[in-house]
N, C-alpha and C positions, 0 to 999 in steps of 0.2 A: 672426487668431494663436492667439489662444488655444485656440480650436477645432480649429484643426489639431494643436496639440499636444496635445490630449487627444483625437485621433483617434489620434495617434501612439502617447502610452499607452497605451490601450485595448488598442488592437493588440497592445503587447507582456505585456498583463495576460492576452488571451485564449492568447498562447503558456503565459502560466505557469502559465494552467490544466491545460494539458496535461499539466503535474507529476502532478494528481492522478491522473492514468489508468497512472502506470508500476505495475510488478507489484506487485501486492497481497503485505503482508506475509507471509514463508513462516514455518513453524511448524520448531520444531527440528528437527533431525536423530533419528530413534531411535537407540539401540545399538548399534554395531555388533559384532559380534564381534575380538575385536584384530588379527588375523591376517587374515579381511578387511578391515581397514578399512589395514591396513599395504600390502597390496597395490593395494588402491586407491590408497594414496600414491603408490605403484612408477609405479602407471602414467602415460603418458606424454601422455593429453587423458580429453576424457567421452566423444568413440566409443569408446575401449576401454572404460572404464568399463562404458559399459552394456553393450556386449556380454558382460564381465565377468560384470555383474548378470544378466542374463538368464539368462545359462550358471547360476549360483545359483540361480534363481530356478523353473528347467527340474528342479532337481535338490532343491530344497527347497521345494516348492509352500505349505506352511503357513510359512514364515517371511515374518510379516509387515513385520517391518523391513527384511528385502532387498524385497520390494518398494515401500517405505516409500523408500529410497535410492533406486530404478531411479525410482521417479515424480518423484523431485525433479529427477532428472537428465538428465532427457525434458526437465520443466518450461524448465531452463535453457537447454536446447538449442533451447528451441523446438517438439517434436515434442508438441503441445499434445494430441491424439486418442489419442496412445499414453500418456501420462501420466494421461489421464484411467481408460484401460482398469486401467494398475495400480496409481493411489491408490483405485479403487472394491475390488481386492482386497484393500487395506489395512483398509479400515473395514467389507467385509466378513469377511476374520479378526479384527479386533482393535473391535468395532464400540466400546469407550470408549475407545479412544487419538484424542483430539482433533485431533493435529496431521493426524492421517491427514481428516479432517471440511476443517480450514481452510484444507489445501493442495489436496484435492477441486475444492474451491469459489475458490479462485486459477485451478485447470488452467482451471474452466468460464469464471471471470470472464474470460480473456485468451481465449478462444472466444469471448467476445461473447455466453453461452448466461447472461444475467444471472440467469435465474429458476431455472435449476438451480443458479449460482452461491449463489441464496440461500438455496434449499431444503437445502443442506450446509451452511452459516452457520446455520442456524437450529439444525439438531444439534448443532452446535458450540455452541451456546449454552447450548442445553439441558444439554452435561454441565460446561460453567465458564460460569457468566453473565456475569461480568464481564472475560474474555479480554480482555487490548489488542488482540492482532491481529484476533481477530474481530470484535470491535466496530468497529476501523476500516475494515477489508475489508469490513465490512456496508454503512456511509454510506459508501463510492467503488463500492460496486453501486448504491445508492439516486441518491447524487451524478448516475452515469452516468444511471440511471432518470429522472433528473428529479424523482425523488422527493422533495424536500427539507426537509418536516417530519420526516421519517423518516430522510433523512441528517442533519441536524441533530440528534435525537435521542439518532442510534447514537453520534458523535463527544461531543458532550456527556457520554453516560452513559461512555462510554472515558478522557475527560477526570474526572470525578468519582472514580471506579475506580482513576484513575493520573494524579494532577494532575503527573506530570515527564514524563507520555509528548509527545515531540516530536511522534512520528507522529498523535496526536490531534489536537493543537494545530494543527498544519500544514495538517493537512486541514481544520481547520474557518476555518481562514484562507482558506482556497479557496475553501471553501463562499460565505463572507462576500463574498471579491471579487469572486466570478460574481456574486453578487446585487447588486451595486454599495454595499456599507456595506463600503467603504473602513477607515477609520476603526477599525472594528472587527478587522477583516481582517490591517492593521498592529499591532493591539493584543494577537495573537494570536502573528504573525512575531515579535511581540518576548519572548512565554515564551515561544519556541522558540530563538532567541538566547543567552537569560538558561539556560536552560534547559543549552546545551551550544555555544557559540561556534564552534569547531571542528570541529562534526560536519557532514555533508554536509547535513542539514536546518538547520541553524544557518546554514551558510554560502549556503545558497538563500534564508533567511529575509532573512537581512541586505541579500543583492540584491533581493529583493519589496518591502522596507520602505524602500528607496531610489526605486524605481519608481512606488510606492504615494504617498510623498510628491510625487514629480514631479505628480502625478495631481493629486492635491489645490488645489495650489499652483496649479495651470494651471486647476481649478474655480473658486475662488478667489482670480482677481489680486489684487497690490497697485493702492489705487487712486492717484490722480494726488494728489502732496504727501505721501506716506503713504513715501516711501524715506527722511526722515530720519529719522523717528521711531521 
């Protein structure tokens, strides 16, 4: 019976690990002109916003902020090839803009082109070696490539530089759970909860901790006669 419970719980853990493959952390949007932002806000949906930005980009081919906003909308819409084109233009026009490289890496990541994603994140780290988003996304790519030591280094570097990073602690927990180091996974998820229990990651972590606890209990069942101790 304990073996059956453990098998079921491991199946749940496998489902949890899919959370590590959620969309990577996006860099913040570049500043748009107030009139452009107001017009964007007035439009009814992302499709019309994309069309509006495409018109602006055609009229202002040297404005990297427009390409960045367009690339982000295309990412959200799942139009990944077009997002790569727009964000590549950002890095061409403004190679010192960290967000362009981070989000271009995200687009390649979501396309499954992991080596291309790593190349963009490497450039981003040259610009900002301790950027939280880049380190977490880098670790996520290494995790997907099953290069666990490199993933571990990326997450631990992010935590050292940003001790309050829920994303870094959460992803490190995923890595530990994937490696069946469940107590360490539970410890990292506990940190996420302590940082902000009301956040999405805090609530996910609380749920994951309950499942981990059940798994640990299934692995070390109570011996006969111990119930009254």
